[in-house]
N, C-alpha and C positions, 0 to 999 in steps of 0.2 A: 201446536204451540211452537215456540222458537227454540228448539232443543239445543242447538249449538251455542247460542248466546247465553244459555243458562248454565253452561259449564265453564271450566277453566281450560278446556282443551284447545290445542292449536288447530288451525292458525288463529292467532290473536289479532292479526291485521289481515283483512281480506277485501277483495274487490267485489263490488256489486254494480250492476248496470243501472238499476233503478231501485228506489226505495218506495215501498208501498206504505201509505199512512196507517193502514191497519196493523202493520208490524210494530210501529212505534206505539200505537194505542194499546196493543196487546201486551207489549213489554211493560208499559207504565201501569197496567192494570194491577200489578202486584206491588204491594207496599214495599218501600225500601229500594226500589230500582231507580236508576238514574239514566236518562238519555240526554246526551249533550249534542246539540246540532252546531256544527262549525261550517263556515263558508270560506272555502279556499280563496275566493276573490277578496276577502278581507284579511288575508294572511300572506300577501305577496312578498313581504320582507320581514325581517326579524322583529322590528319595532311593532308593526301592525299585528304580526302573529302573536307576540306576547300580550299585546293589548286585548286581542280577541279571545285568547285563551283565559286570561285573567277574568274577563267579564263573563265568559260562558261558564267557567267553573266556579265563579265567585271566590277567587283566590284571595287570601288575606293581604292586607296592606304591606306586609313584610315580604311578599313574593319578590324575589330578586331579579326577575326578568332575565333568566339564563336557564340552560337546560338542567343543570344540577338542582336549581331551585324548583323548577317545574317537576322534576322527578320526586323531590322531597315532598312537595305539596300534594301531588297526586297519590303518593304512597301512604300519606297520613290519612287514616280513616276519618279523623275528626275534620279534616279539610275536605276530603272527597265526599263524605256524607252519603254513602250509598252502599248497599249490600251486593249490588251488581251494577256494572256500568257499561253503557254502549256509547261510543263516540262516533257520530256519523259526520263525515266530512264531504260536503257537497263541493263540486268543482275542485276536486282533489288535485288535478293537474296544474292548478294555479297556486297551490301552497308553496311559498318560498320561491316562486319562479323568478323573482328579481334579486334573489340572494345568491350566494356561491353555489356552485354545482353540487356540492355535497351537503348542503343545508337540509334538504328534505330528508335525506338518509339519516342525518343526525337526529332530527325530530322523531322520525319513525323508530330509530334505535332506542331513543329515550322512552317512547310510549311502549315499546316491546319490553324494556327493562321493568317498567312500572307493572305491566301485565304479568310478567314473570314473578315479580316480588309478591304481588297480590294473590297469585294463584296458589301460593303455599300458605296453609293456615299457620297462625302463631299460637302455640300452646305452651307458654312458659309459666302459667299460673300467675300472671301479672295483669294489671288493669288494661294493658294494651293487647291482650290476647284477642284473636278474631278468627273467624272461619276463613276459608279460602274465598276470595272475591272474584267472580268472573269480570273481566275487563277486556272488551273487544273494540276494535276500530274498524269501521266500515268506510271504504274508499269508493265514493260515487263520483262519476264524471272524470274517470281516469284518462279518457281521450287518447289512448295509445301513447301516453307519456312514458318514455323509456325509464324514467326514474321510479316508476311504480309497477313496472311489469313483473318484478320478482315476487309480488304479493299474489297469492292464489285467489281463485274465486271463493266466495263464501260457501261453506259446505252444506248449509241448510237449504233444503229444496224450496223453501218459501222465498228465498232471495234469488232472483235471476243472476247468473254469472255474468262476467264482463262480455260485452258485445265482441264478436269476432270481426 
């Protein structure tokens, strides 16, 4: 199985050199899991990135098209609607390539904050209590992009690491 993705363990964002369709299929074979495919070619600037994210995650109409709003929506289990989430970004080196030099880092920081928040269960005795939710981002098509080199290879042996 896909052991690392089933946990809240770090790294929560990792590089992969290729994605095998059987991994996605195996992931989705368990009810409640969500797999979001994103295409970096459709996310080259903030406007297109927010449009692509809103569509892929089926974000509500009130989504504010900024990083704080993205964090709020993805941290809300009623919006996220998944017991475990994998985001797979194809052509990762193209994400926010036409934006400022720190734009991609800001997006990845936001996704890391969401993963950190979801990794802790909420047990307050209220209606919003929830278990820990695994949330991982797979970066495919890194293409030696210096902006993405700080992310390690995926630790699960079923995912090939980045090409050297």
